[in-house]
C-alpha positions in Angstrom: -9.2 13.6 61.4 -8.2 16.7 59.7 -10.7 19.3 58.6 -10.0 20.4 54.9 -11.6 22.0 51.8 -9.4 20.4 49.2 -11.0 17.7 47.2 -9.5 14.5 45.7 -8.1 16.5 42.7 -7.0 19.2 44.6 -10.0 21.5 43.9 -11.2 23.8 46.6 -14.6 22.5 47.9 -15.9 26.3 47.9 -19.4 25.4 48.7 -18.5 23.4 52.0 -16.3 26.4 53.2 -19.3 28.8 52.7 -21.5 26.5 54.5 -19.2 26.1 57.3 -18.8 30.0 57.4 -22.4 30.4 57.4 -23.2 28.1 60.2 -20.7 29.8 62.5 -23.2 32.8 62.4 -26.1 30.7 62.7 -27.6 32.2 59.6 -30.2 30.4 57.4 -29.7 30.0 53.8 -32.7 32.0 53.0 -31.1 34.9 54.8 -28.0 34.6 52.7 -29.9 34.3 49.6 -32.1 37.4 50.3 -28.9 39.4 50.9 -27.2 38.0 47.5 -30.5 38.5 45.9 -30.8 34.8 44.7 -33.0 31.9 45.2 -32.4 29.9 48.4 -32.0 26.8 46.3 -29.1 28.5 44.5 -27.5 28.9 47.8 -28.1 25.3 48.9 -26.9 23.8 45.5 -23.8 25.9 46.0 -23.2 24.6 49.5 -23.6 21.0 48.3 -21.1 21.3 45.5 -23.8 21.0 42.9 -22.9 24.4 41.5 -19.3 26.1 41.7 -19.6 29.9 42.2 -17.2 32.5 40.5 -15.2 34.7 42.5 -17.5 37.4 42.5 -20.3 35.5 43.8 -18.2 33.9 46.5 -17.3 37.7 47.6 -21.0 38.7 47.7 -21.8 35.6 49.8 -18.9 36.3 52.1 -19.9 40.0 52.5 -23.6 38.8 53.4 -22.1 36.2 55.9 -20.4 39.4 57.4 -17.5 37.5 59.6 -13.9 38.5 59.2 -13.2 35.0 58.3 -15.8 35.4 55.5 -14.4 38.3 54.1 -10.9 36.7 54.3 -12.2 33.5 52.5 -13.4 36.1 49.5 -9.5 37.2 49.1 -8.1 33.5 49.8 -10.7 32.4 46.9 -9.1 34.9 44.5 -5.6 33.7 45.2 -3.7 32.3 42.4 -0.8 29.8 43.8 1.9 29.1 41.2 4.8 27.2 43.0 3.0 25.3 46.1 -0.1 23.5 46.0 -2.8 25.8 47.5 -3.6 24.7 50.9 -6.9 24.6 52.7 -8.5 27.8 54.2 -8.9 26.2 57.5 -5.1 25.1 57.5 -3.5 26.3 60.7 -0.3 27.5 58.7 -2.0 28.9 55.6 -0.5 32.2 56.1 2.9 31.2 56.5 2.7 28.7 53.4 1.1 31.9 51.5 4.2 33.8 52.7 6.5 31.1 51.4 4.5 31.2 48.1 5.1 34.7 47.5 8.9 34.4 48.1 9.3 31.4 45.9 7.4 33.2 43.1 9.8 36.2 43.5 12.8 33.6 43.4 11.5 32.1 40.3 11.3 35.4 38.6 14.7 36.4 39.9 16.1 33.3 38.4 14.9 34.1 35.0 16.5 37.5 34.9 19.4 37.9 32.5 21.3 39.9 34.9 21.3 37.3 37.6 24.8 35.8 37.9 25.7 32.2 39.1 26.8 33.5 42.6 23.4 35.0 43.2 21.5 32.0 41.7 23.6 29.7 44.1 22.5 31.9 47.0 18.7 31.9 45.8 18.7 28.0 45.4 20.0 27.9 48.9 16.9 30.0 50.0 14.5 28.1 47.8 15.5 24.6 49.4 14.6 26.0 52.8 11.3 27.4 51.7 10.2 24.2 49.9 11.7 21.9 52.9 9.8 23.9 55.4 6.5 24.4 53.4 6.5 20.6 52.7 6.8 20.0 56.7 4.1 22.6 57.4 1.6 21.5 54.8 1.3 18.0 56.3 -0.8 18.0 59.5 0.4 14.3 60.5 2.3 13.9 63.5 3.1 11.1 65.9 3.8 11.1 69.6 6.1 8.1 70.5 6.4 7.3 74.3 9.5 5.5 75.4 10.4 4.4 78.9 11.8 1.4 80.7 9.3 -1.5 81.3 7.1 -0.6 84.3 7.8 3.3 84.2 3.8 3.7 83.7 3.8 5.0 79.9 0.9 2.9 79.2 -1.3 4.3 81.9 0.0 7.7 81.1 -0.9 7.3 77.5 -4.7 6.1 78.6 -5.2 9.2 80.8 -3.5 11.4 78.0 -5.7 10.3 75.5 -9.1 9.6 77.2 -9.1 5.9 76.7 -10.5 5.3 80.2 -13.6 3.7 81.4 -15.8 5.4 83.9 -14.5 4.9 87.8 -16.3 2.3 89.6 -17.3 3.6 92.7 -17.5 0.0 94.2 -13.8 -0.6 93.4 -11.8 2.3 94.5 -8.6 2.7 93.4 -8.8 -0.1 90.7 -7.0 2.0 87.9 -5.9 -1.1 85.9 -9.5 -1.8 85.4 -10.3 1.4 84.0 -7.4 1.9 81.2 -8.1 0.6 77.9 -4.3 -0.7 77.3 -3.6 -3.5 79.6 -1.2 -2.3 82.5 0.1 -3.6 85.6 3.6 -3.5 87.2 5.4 -3.9 83.9 5.9 -6.9 81.3 2.2 -6.5 80.2 2.1 -5.1 76.7 3.3 -7.7 74.2 4.2 -5.4 71.5 4.4 -1.6 70.2 0.6 -0.2 70.2 -0.2 2.5 68.0 -3.3 4.7 68.7 -5.1 6.8 66.1 -8.8 8.5 65.3 -10.9 6.8 63.0 -14.4 7.8 61.7 -17.6 8.6 63.9 -18.6 5.5 65.8 -15.9 3.4 64.5 -13.7 1.1 66.6 -10.9 -1.1 65.4 -8.1 -3.3 66.2 -5.4 -4.1 63.7 -2.9 -6.9 64.2 0.6 -7.0 62.2 1.9 -10.4 62.9 5.2 -11.7 63.1 6.4 -13.7 60.3 6.0 -17.5 60.5 9.8 -17.8 60.6 10.3 -15.3 63.6 7.4 -17.1 65.4 9.3 -20.6 64.9 12.3 -18.9 66.3 10.6 -17.5 69.1 8.8 -20.8 70.0 12.3 -22.3 69.8 13.6 -19.8 72.3 10.8 -20.4 74.6 11.3 -24.1 74.4 15.0 -23.7 75.4 14.2 -21.7 78.3 11.8 -24.9 79.3 14.7 -27.4 78.9 17.4 -25.0 80.7 14.8 -25.1 83.5 14.3 -28.8 83.2 17.7 -29.8 83.4 18.7 -27.8 86.6 19.7 -24.4 88.0 21.2 -21.7 85.4 24.6 -20.6 85.5 26.1 -17.3 85.8 24.7 -16.3 82.5 21.0 -17.1 83.5 18.6 -18.9 81.4 17.6 -18.4 77.7 14.1 -17.5 76.5 11.8 -15.0 75.8 10.2 -11.9 77.9 7.7 -12.8 80.4 4.9 -11.0 78.3 5.9 -13.3 75.2 6.0 -16.4 77.5 2.4 -15.9 78.8 1.2 -15.2 75.4 3.0 -18.4 74.0 1.6 -20.3 76.8 -2.1 -19.2 76.3 -1.8 -19.6 72.4 -0.6 -23.5 73.0 -3.0 -24.1 75.6 0.1 -24.6 78.2 -0.8 -21.8 80.8 0.4 -22.3 84.3 -2.1 -22.6 87.0 -2.5 -23.1 90.9 -3.6 -26.4 91.9 -4.2 -27.8 95.4 -1.1 -30.4 96.2 -1.3 -33.6 98.5 -0.8 -31.2 101.6 -3.8 -29.2 100.4 -1.7 -26.3 100.0 -1.6 -24.4 96.5 1.1 -25.3 94.0 2.0 -23.9 90.7 1.3 -26.7 87.9 3.3 -26.0 84.7 1.7 -28.1 81.9 4.8 -26.8 79.7 7.4 -28.4 81.9 5.4 -31.7 81.9 5.4 -31.7 78.2 9.1 -31.6 78.3 9.3 -34.3 80.9 7.0 -36.3 78.8 9.2 -36.0 75.5 12.1 -36.7 77.6 11.0 -39.7 79.8 13.9 -39.4 82.1 15.4 -42.3 80.3 18.6 -40.6 79.3 21.1 -38.2 80.4 20.7 -35.0 79.0 23.7 -34.7 76.9 24.2 -31.9 74.5 23.1 -34.2 71.6 20.0 -35.3 73.7 19.1 -31.4 74.4 18.9 -30.9 70.9 17.0 -33.6 69.9 14.7 -32.6 72.9 14.7 -29.2 71.7 13.6 -30.0 68.6 10.8 -32.4 69.6 9.4 -30.2 72.2 9.4 -27.2 69.5 7.5 -29.0 67.0 4.8 -30.2 69.5 4.2 -26.7 70.5 4.3 -25.4 67.1 1.7 -27.9 66.4 -0.5 -26.8 69.5 -0.3 -23.2 68.1 -2.3 -24.3 65.0 -0.7 -21.3 63.1 -2.5 -22.0 59.9 -5.8 -21.1 61.4 -4.4 -17.8 63.0 -5.0 -15.6 59.8 -7.2 -12.8 61.5 -5.6 -9.5 61.5 -8.5 -7.1 61.8 -11.8 -6.6 64.2 -13.9 -3.7 63.3 -17.2 -2.7 64.9 -19.3 0.4 65.2 -20.7 1.6 68.7 -22.6 4.8 69.3 -22.0 4.5 73.1 -18.5 5.4 73.6 -18.2 3.9 76.8 -19.5 0.5 75.5 -17.0 1.0 72.6 -14.0 1.3 74.8 -15.1 -1.6 76.9 -15.3 -3.8 74.2 -12.0 -2.7 72.7 -10.3 -3.2 76.0 -11.5 -6.6 76.4 -10.7 -7.6 72.7 -7.1 -5.8 73.2 -6.5 -7.9 76.7 -7.4 -11.2 74.7 -4.8 -10.5 71.8 -2.1 -9.2 74.1 -2.4 -12.2 76.3 -2.6 -14.7 73.2 -6.0 -15.6 74.0 -7.6 -14.9 70.8 -7.4 -18.2 68.9 -7.5 -16.7 65.4 -4.7 -14.2 65.7 -1.0 -15.0 65.6 1.8 -13.5 67.8 1.7 -9.8 67.1 4.6 -7.3 66.6 2.4 -4.4 66.4 -1.2 -3.6 67.5 -3.0 -0.5 66.1 -6.3 0.6 68.1 -8.5 2.6 66.1 -11.1 4.8 68.1 -13.5 7.5 67.2 -12.6 10.3 69.5 -9.9 12.9 69.0 -6.8 11.6 71.2 -5.4 15.2 72.2 -8.7 16.9 72.3 -10.0 18.4 68.9 -6.9 19.9 67.0 -6.1 20.7 63.5 -3.5 17.7 63.4 -4.0 14.0 62.8 -1.8 12.7 65.8 -0.9 9.0 66.1 0.2 8.1 69.6 2.9 5.4 69.9 3.5 3.1 72.8 7.0 1.6 72.1 7.8 -1.5 73.6 9.2 -1.2 76.9 12.9 -0.8 77.4 14.6 -3.7 78.7 18.2 -2.8 79.3 19.0 -0.3 76.4 17.0 2.1 74.5 19.6 2.3 71.9 17.1 0.4 69.3 16.7 0.9 65.5 12.7 1.5 66.2 13.3 4.0 69.0 16.0 5.6 66.7 13.6 6.0 63.7 11.1 7.9 65.8 13.7 10.1 67.0 15.1 10.8 63.4 11.5 11.2 62.0 11.0 15.3 62.4 7.2 14.6 62.5 7.6 12.5 65.7 7.6 13.9 69.1 9.5 11.5 71.2 8.4 11.6 74.8 11.1 10.2 77.1 9.4 8.7 80.2 11.1 8.5 83.6 10.1 7.7 87.3 9.9 10.7 89.3 12.7 9.5 92.0 15.1 8.6 89.2 14.5 11.2 86.5 15.9 11.2 84.1 16.2 7.3 84.1 19.6 6.1 83.5 18.5 4.5 80.3 17.0 7.7 78.9 20.3 9.3 80.0 22.2 6.8 78.1 19.9 7.3 75.0 20.3 11.1 75.0 24.2 10.7 75.4 23.9 8.4 72.4 22.1 11.0 70.3 24.9 13.6 71.5 27.7 11.4 70.4 26.1 10.5 66.9 25.6 14.3 66.5 21.7 14.4 66.8 21.7 17.5 69.2 19.2 19.2 66.9 16.7 16.0 67.4 17.0 16.7 71.1 16.7 20.6 70.7 13.5 20.3 68.5 11.4 17.1 68.7 12.1 15.7 72.2 10.4 16.0 75.7 11.0 14.4 79.0 8.1 13.2 80.7 8.3 12.7 84.7 5.8 10.1 86.0 5.0 11.0 89.5 3.1 9.6 92.5 1.7 12.1 95.2 3.7 10.7 98.1 7.0 11.0 96.2 6.3 14.7 95.1 5.3 15.6 98.4 8.7 13.9 99.8 10.8 15.9 97.6 13.4 18.1 99.8 15.4 21.3 99.0 19.1 21.6 99.6 18.6 21.9 103.6 16.2 19.2 103.8 12.8 21.1 103.9 10.0 19.0 102.3 7.7 20.2 99.6 4.5 21.8 101.1 2.3 21.7 97.8 2.7 19.3 94.7 3.8 22.4 92.7 6.6 23.2 94.9 7.7 19.5 94.8 7.8 19.7 91.0 9.6 22.9 90.8 12.3 21.3 93.2 12.5 18.1 91.2 12.5 20.2 87.9 15.9 21.6 89.0 17.3 18.7 89.7 16.4 17.1 86.5 17.6 20.2 84.4 20.8 19.9 86.3 21.4 16.4 84.9 20.3 17.2 81.5 22.7 20.3 81.5 25.4 17.7 81.8 24.4 16.0 78.5 25.3 17.8 75.4 22.3 19.1 73.3 19.8 18.0 76.1 19.7 21.2 78.0 16.8 22.6 76.2 14.6 19.5 76.4 11.3 20.6 77.9 10.4 18.6 81.1 6.8 17.6 82.0 5.7 16.3 85.2 2.4 14.0 85.6 0.7 12.4 88.2 -2.2 10.2 86.8 -4.1 10.0 90.2 -3.9 13.6 91.2 -3.1 15.7 88.2 -5.7 17.3 85.6 -5.4 15.3 82.7 -6.2 18.3 80.3 -2.9 19.9 81.5 -0.5 17.1 80.3 -2.9 16.8 77.0 -2.1 20.4 76.4 1.5 20.3 77.3 1.9 17.3 74.6 0.0 19.3 72.1 2.3 22.6 72.9 5.3 20.3 72.1 3.8 19.5 68.5 3.1 23.3 68.2 6.7 24.0 69.2 8.1 21.5 66.6 6.2 23.3 63.8 7.1 26.5 65.0 10.8 25.8 64.0 9.7 25.6 60.5 7.4 28.7 60.6 10.7 30.6 61.6 12.7 28.9 58.9 10.1 30.4 56.3 10.3 33.8 57.9 14.3 34.0 58.0 14.7 32.7 54.6 12.1 35.2 53.2 14.1 38.1 54.9 17.3 36.9 53.2 15.6 36.6 49.8 14.2 40.0 50.1 17.6 41.3 50.8 19.2 39.5 48.2 16.6 40.8 45.4 17.0 44.2 46.8 20.6 44.5 47.0 21.7 42.6 43.8 24.1 44.2 41.7 25.1 47.0 44.0 28.8 47.5 44.5 28.9 47.1 48.2 26.9 43.8 47.7 29.1 42.6 44.8 32.3 43.2 47.5 30.7 41.4 50.2 30.0 38.6 48.2 33.4 38.3 46.6 34.9 38.3 50.5 32.4 35.8 51.5 33.4 33.5 48.5 37.0 33.9 49.1 36.8 32.8 52.7 34.6 29.7 51.9 36.9 28.8 49.2 39.6 28.9 51.8 37.7 26.7 54.2 37.0 24.2 51.2 40.7 24.1 50.4 41.8 23.5 54.1 39.1 20.8 54.8 39.1 18.4 51.4 38.6 15.4 53.6 37.9 14.2 57.1 40.9 13.3 59.4 41.8 10.0 60.3 39.5 7.5 62.3 39.1 8.1 66.0 37.5 4.7 66.9 36.9 1.4 65.3 33.3 1.2 63.8 32.4 -2.1 65.7 33.5 -0.8 69.2 29.8 -0.1 70.4 28.6 -3.4 69.0 31.5 -5.2 71.0 30.8 -3.6 74.1 26.9 -4.2 74.0 27.7 -7.9 73.3 30.1 -7.8 76.5 27.7 -6.1 78.8 24.1 -6.7 77.7 21.9 -9.5 79.4 23.1 -12.9 78.2 19.5 -13.7 77.1 19.5 -10.7 74.8 22.5 -11.5 73.2 21.7 -15.0 72.7 18.6 -14.1 71.0 20.2 -11.9 68.5 22.8 -14.7 67.8 19.9 -16.6 67.0 18.6 -14.3 64.6 22.2 -13.7 62.8 22.2 -10.3 64.6 18.8 -9.0 63.8 17.1 -9.0 67.5 15.3 -5.7 67.8 16.7 -5.5 71.7 20.3 -5.6 70.5 20.4 -5.1 66.8 23.8 -5.6 65.5 23.7 -3.8 62.3 22.2 -0.8 64.3 24.9 -0.8 66.4 27.5 -0.9 63.8 25.7 2.1 62.1 25.9 3.8 65.5 29.6 3.4 65.7 30.1 4.6 62.3 28.1 7.6 63.2 30.0 8.2 66.4 33.2 8.2 64.2 32.0 10.4 61.7 30.9 12.8 64.3 34.0 13.1 66.1 36.1 13.7 62.8 33.6 16.3 61.2 32.9 18.4 64.1 36.1 20.0 64.2 35.8 21.0 60.5 32.0 22.0 61.4 33.1 24.4 64.1 35.8 25.6 62.0 33.0 26.6 59.3 30.7 28.0 62.1 33.7 30.3 63.2 34.3 31.6 59.6 30.7 32.4 59.5 30.8 34.1 62.8 33.7 36.1 61.8 32.1 37.5 58.8 28.8 38.2 60.6 30.7 40.3 63.0 32.2 42.1 60.2 30.2 45.3 59.6 31.8 45.7 56.0 30.0 42.5 55.1 26.5 43.7 56.4 24.7 43.2 52.8 25.8 39.5 53.1 24.7 38.9 56.7 21.1 37.6 56.1 22.7 35.4 53.6 25.4 34.2 55.9 22.7 33.3 58.9 20.8 31.1 56.3 24.2 29.4 55.3 25.0 28.9 59.0 21.4 27.2 59.4 21.7 25.1 56.2 25.2 23.9 57.3 23.4 22.1 60.2 21.1 20.1 57.7 24.2 19.4 55.5 25.9 17.7 58.7 22.6 15.7 59.5 22.6 14.4 55.9 26.5 13.5 56.0 25.8 11.8 59.5 22.8 9.9 58.3 24.9 8.9 55.1 27.8 7.6 57.5 25.3 5.6 59.6 23.5 4.0 56.6 27.2 3.0 55.0 28.3 1.3 58.4 25.1 -0.5 59.0 24.5 -1.8 55.4 28.2 -2.6 54.1 28.6 -4.8 57.4 25.2 -6.4 57.0 25.7 -7.4 53.6 28.6 -9.7 54.6 28.0 -10.4 58.5 24.2 -11.4 58.4 24.7 -14.3 55.8 27.5 -15.7 57.9 25.7 -18.6 59.5 28.7 -20.1 60.5 29.7 -17.1 62.9 26.2 -16.8 64.5 25.5 -20.4 65.0 29.2 -20.8 66.5 28.1 -17.8 68.9 25.1 -19.4 69.9 26.6 -22.7 70.5 28.8 -20.9 72.9 25.9 -20.8 75.6 27.2 -21.5 79.1 29.4 -20.1 81.4 31.6 -17.2 79.7 29.1 -16.8 76.9 29.3 -12.8 76.9 32.9 -13.0 76.5 33.0 -15.7 74.1 30.5 -13.9 71.7 31.9 -10.5 71.8 35.5 -11.9 71.1 34.2 -13.9 68.1 32.4 -10.7 66.8 35.3 -8.5 67.3 37.8 -10.9 65.5 35.4 -11.2 62.7 35.2 -7.5 62.4 38.8 -7.0 62.7 39.5 -9.7 59.9 37.5 -8.2 57.5 39.3 -5.2 56.6 38.2 -4.5 53.3 34.6 -3.7 55.2 36.3 -1.1 56.8 37.9 0.2 53.8 34.6 0.4 52.1 32.7 2.3 54.8 35.7 4.7 55.2 35.7 5.4 51.2 31.8 6.0 51.6 32.4 8.2 54.6 34.9 10.5 52.7 32.4 10.5 49.9 29.6 11.5 51.9 31.8 14.6 53.3 32.2 15.8 49.8 28.8 15.0 48.8 26.7 16.0 51.6 28.8 19.0 52.7 31.6 20.3 50.6 29.8 20.2 47.2 27.0 22.2 48.7 29.2 24.6 49.8 31.1 25.0 46.8 28.2 25.8 44.6 27.8 28.7 46.9 31.2 30.1 46.3 31.8 29.5 42.9 34.4 26.6 43.8 33.6 23.6 42.3 36.7 23.4 40.7 38.3 22.7 44.1 36.4 19.3 43.9 36.7 18.5 40.6 33.0 18.8 39.7 31.9 20.6 36.6 29.2 23.1 36.5 26.0 22.6 34.8 26.3 24.6 31.8 29.8 23.3 31.3 
């Protein structure tokens, strides 16, 4: 929980601040009162908020407290903020925000001067946007850390050790790690859905369930029943069986009272009894051949029976809250509750799509940030999913890519990073991604150098592996600077990984601290040099060259690839069960989301087409930065270079959304296409589905034209218009100035 001295209406809680400052010294209220020459009761009433002191009295109390912080607080209390909202005294970036406030106030005054021309105002506006954006980022103390990794990689265990969600070790059960962690773990396919962890109030524990919609539960049950009928009818073909993931399979069985169990057979040996298969057998009676029509009828009958057994109308509970002073007892109860919900053993809870766990302890130690930990659903084949990309695109989220030690970076994580590079998201990797390599002691000590010498210490093993990992990352554009963190849950200090992740959050915030510093330097130079002849000449030359760039790059070049190529490729090469699941949901299955893939394809094409232009602008700016005759414009040019990266990001986000949304509006409601794809189940399923979807996409040329039109407009709106305003060249784009 964040510590703040800002009340609900933005007022400063001066009394609570003064009490906190006093308590750090151990001084009593009576001692402060004596020094200030007031009654002790007045100090008490000030600290409780009953009386609000003025600045002079605050200064007297601060002097009486006598610490450096107290003296600084007196100055802080007198500060008047006119642009930004005044932050808490305890805010970790208060000084940087004050710096931004002062520069913004200077800019506002600069704007109002009659001699400030349009060009200078445009430059000032660029700096102002930077300051506001960076200040908004730093003001919030909310962050998320999202762990992404393959099924069975060990991220849930790592999360529990990192956050302290552990029960004490049982000396009688040495090595029983799975019994200590609050999140249910095993060898993979244990966690049913995404799990989010956050800190709550003192002694407060809670589990909050976000259930699937009834429509999605119906589809999932139908998928499960299809897998039963496939198994009942005989061995699966080359495409494998339909169905649901193993963790969903177990949950549905428990919810419906159809759990598999071992029973003694006639020969006395244990045999696995499957009541769900017995249900299928009873519904069929074995009296007719399983023709396609009979299979459809059987599927409907079995699905209806299992839905009846689920008793969804009784599964309406979504929250469990309790208080427990004993932290271990609270964690033990929360662990049991989570295990029951995760396995489908809680009779009042529906099938969850997300579970939140709320605990009273700090998840990464006591730090000034409110950090939410996210255990994403394990990657099963491809990490190019909309939920994962949403976390990657969120600048407040640190995305931790988890890999096994021997294969780090795991192939799925490499493909994800390559996809980020191909869609222009290099900045995401540079600022808000880390690679967590999950090690086991024997693996670390088995690491060898070039001549075959094994590591003699874990530190040496990590160093050798780090060199290998960084070499692999260097082959992926934008991934070269991704931090690599190693963690062995059994042998490494847990505090080290906790500190490492907290440091990565700090690293993210430092990017915005630098933006304030850089913009502030440029603002100082702009105001200082405004109006002198050298600056006027430099500005005119900068405008001339930027104007030429706009004239030479009015629109993007021709399309480099078809927007639907990544989708068609995924349909052709993903596991048949996953493809079948998305055809059953008109393309919206999270594991293969058709519209996300169409957005990815559009972004890849847009990135390919705009990158040469972006490089050309970057070259123009670099040439001007190397020209000493333009030295008075160098700070501004450096800021322009940084701003262009944000324009690029906005353009690619717009392109992604256009490809996703334009196609979805027509493709999603086409039940005929999706039903026809699902009906192709059998030999050659993947080829049939990918072919049908490709033909559908290619037959809708009007969608491609609409997306292309939107991409061209985005290039103008997100990039050229912003640039034209800075060089007084709106006329080149047919834009009118605001005062015309």
